[in-house]
C-alpha positions as a Markdown table, in Angstrom:
| # | Residue | x | y | z |
|---|---|---|---|---|
| 1 | Met | -101.3 | 48.4 | 132.5 |
| 2 | Asp | -98.0 | 46.6 | 131.8 |
| 3 | Glu | -95.0 | 48.3 | 130.1 |
| 4 | Gln | -95.7 | 46.9 | 126.6 |
| 5 | Glu | -99.3 | 48.1 | 126.6 |
| 6 | Phe | -98.3 | 51.5 | 128.0 |
| 7 | Arg | -95.6 | 51.8 | 125.3 |
| 8 | Leu | -98.1 | 50.9 | 122.5 |
| 9 | Arg | -100.9 | 53.3 | 123.8 |
| 10 | Ala | -98.4 | 56.1 | 124.4 |
| 11 | Asp | -96.9 | 55.7 | 120.9 |
| 12 | Gln | -100.3 | 55.8 | 119.3 |
| 13 | Ala | -101.3 | 58.9 | 121.3 |
| 14 | Met | -98.1 | 60.7 | 120.5 |
| 15 | Glu | -98.3 | 59.9 | 116.8 |
| 16 | Asp | -101.9 | 61.1 | 116.7 |
| 17 | Leu | -101.0 | 64.3 | 118.5 |
| 18 | His | -98.0 | 64.9 | 116.1 |
| 19 | Arg | -100.3 | 64.5 | 113.1 |
| 20 | Arg | -102.8 | 67.0 | 114.6 |
| 21 | Leu | -100.0 | 69.5 | 115.4 |
| 22 | Ser | -98.5 | 69.1 | 111.9 |
| 23 | Ala | -101.9 | 69.9 | 110.4 |
| 24 | Ala | -102.3 | 72.9 | 112.7 |
| 25 | Gly | -98.9 | 74.2 | 111.8 |
| 26 | Asp | -100.2 | 74.7 | 108.2 |
| 27 | His | -102.5 | 77.4 | 109.7 |
| 28 | His | -100.8 | 78.7 | 112.8 |
| 29 | Asp | -97.2 | 79.8 | 113.7 |
| 30 | Leu | -95.9 | 76.5 | 115.2 |
| 31 | Glu | -93.8 | 73.6 | 114.2 |
| 32 | Ser | -93.7 | 70.1 | 115.8 |
| 33 | Asp | -91.1 | 67.4 | 115.8 |
| 34 | Phe | -91.6 | 63.9 | 117.0 |
| 35 | Asn | -88.3 | 62.1 | 117.6 |
| 36 | Ala | -87.2 | 59.3 | 119.9 |
| 37 | Gly | -90.6 | 59.2 | 121.6 |
| 38 | Thr | -90.6 | 62.9 | 122.5 |
| 39 | Leu | -92.8 | 65.5 | 120.8 |
| 40 | Val | -91.5 | 69.1 | 120.8 |
| 41 | Val | -93.7 | 72.0 | 119.7 |
| 42 | Glu | -91.8 | 75.1 | 118.8 |
| 43 | Phe | -92.8 | 78.7 | 118.4 |
| 44 | Glu | -90.7 | 81.4 | 116.9 |
| 45 | Asp | -91.7 | 84.7 | 118.4 |
| 46 | Pro | -90.6 | 84.6 | 121.2 |
| 47 | Pro | -88.8 | 81.3 | 120.9 |
| 48 | Val | -90.6 | 78.8 | 123.1 |
| 49 | Lys | -90.8 | 75.0 | 123.2 |
| 50 | Phe | -93.5 | 72.7 | 124.6 |
| 51 | Val | -92.4 | 69.2 | 125.4 |
| 52 | Val | -94.7 | 66.1 | 125.4 |
| 53 | Ser | -93.2 | 62.8 | 126.5 |
| 54 | Pro | -94.2 | 59.5 | 128.0 |
| 55 | Asn | -93.0 | 58.7 | 131.5 |
| 56 | Met | -92.7 | 54.9 | 131.6 |
| 57 | Pro | -92.2 | 54.4 | 135.4 |
| 58 | Val | -95.5 | 56.0 | 136.3 |
| 59 | Arg | -97.3 | 55.1 | 133.1 |
| 60 | Gln | -98.2 | 58.7 | 132.3 |
| 61 | Ile | -97.7 | 61.2 | 129.5 |
| 62 | Trp | -96.2 | 64.5 | 130.7 |
| 63 | Val | -96.7 | 67.8 | 129.0 |
| 64 | Ser | -94.6 | 70.9 | 129.8 |
| 65 | Ala | -96.2 | 74.0 | 128.4 |
| 66 | Asn | -96.5 | 77.7 | 129.4 |
| 67 | Leu | -94.4 | 77.2 | 132.5 |
| 68 | Arg | -96.7 | 74.4 | 133.7 |
| 69 | Ser | -96.6 | 70.7 | 133.9 |
| 70 | Phe | -99.5 | 68.4 | 133.1 |
| 71 | Lys | -99.5 | 64.7 | 133.9 |
| 72 | Leu | -102.0 | 62.6 | 132.0 |
| 73 | Asp | -103.2 | 59.1 | 132.9 |
| 74 | Trp | -104.7 | 56.4 | 130.7 |
| 75 | Asn | -108.5 | 56.3 | 131.0 |
| 76 | Pro | -110.0 | 53.1 | 129.6 |
| 77 | Ala | -113.5 | 54.6 | 129.5 |
| 78 | Gln | -112.3 | 57.4 | 127.2 |
| 79 | Asn | -109.7 | 55.2 | 125.5 |
| 80 | Ala | -107.3 | 58.1 | 125.8 |
| 81 | Phe | -104.7 | 59.7 | 128.1 |
| 82 | Val | -106.6 | 62.3 | 130.2 |
| 83 | Leu | -105.8 | 65.0 | 132.8 |
| 84 | Pro | -107.3 | 63.5 | 135.9 |
| 85 | Asp | -108.6 | 66.8 | 137.4 |
| 86 | Thr | -110.5 | 67.9 | 134.3 |
| 87 | Gly | -111.0 | 64.9 | 132.1 |
| 88 | Gln | -109.4 | 66.7 | 129.2 |
| 89 | Thr | -107.7 | 64.5 | 126.6 |
| 90 | Leu | -104.0 | 64.9 | 125.6 |
| 91 | Ala | -105.1 | 66.7 | 122.4 |
| 92 | Ala | -107.4 | 69.1 | 124.4 |
| 93 | Val | -104.7 | 69.9 | 126.9 |
| 94 | Val | -102.1 | 70.7 | 124.2 |
| 95 | Ala | -104.7 | 72.6 | 122.1 |
| 96 | Glu | -105.5 | 74.8 | 125.1 |
| 97 | Ala | -101.8 | 75.4 | 125.8 |
| 98 | Val | -101.1 | 76.3 | 122.2 |
| 99 | Ser | -104.1 | 78.6 | 122.0 |
| 100 | Glu | -103.0 | 80.3 | 125.1 |
| 101 | Lys | -99.5 | 80.8 | 123.7 |
| 102 | Leu | -100.6 | 82.0 | 120.3 |
| 103 | Gly | -103.5 | 84.1 | 121.6 |
| 104 | Glu | -105.9 | 82.5 | 119.1 |
| 105 | Gln | -108.1 | 79.4 | 119.1 |
| 106 | Val | -106.3 | 76.3 | 117.9 |
| 107 | Ser | -108.2 | 73.1 | 117.4 |
| 108 | Leu | -106.5 | 69.8 | 117.3 |
């Protein structure tokens, strides 16, 4: 995948995730902000941030959440960025991390 295609796919994935998190924020104690290509999910009690960002040189989307790092690759068969070990999509990885943080099931 060339740089332009990665940028397009990553932007679409990040915008989709931001929409999903914004909708979840209406029902759960979280806020999301998408700025300059980086998505930040914030929690108030205790104050914690998750960061989701594209990593251009390796053509991955990286998620930092719950003191862990997740590196997702583009999977053409799923038409999504996925975690290679589990096959989870970006939304599924973030939903699981948010659910773990909040102690309740969050669907994205």
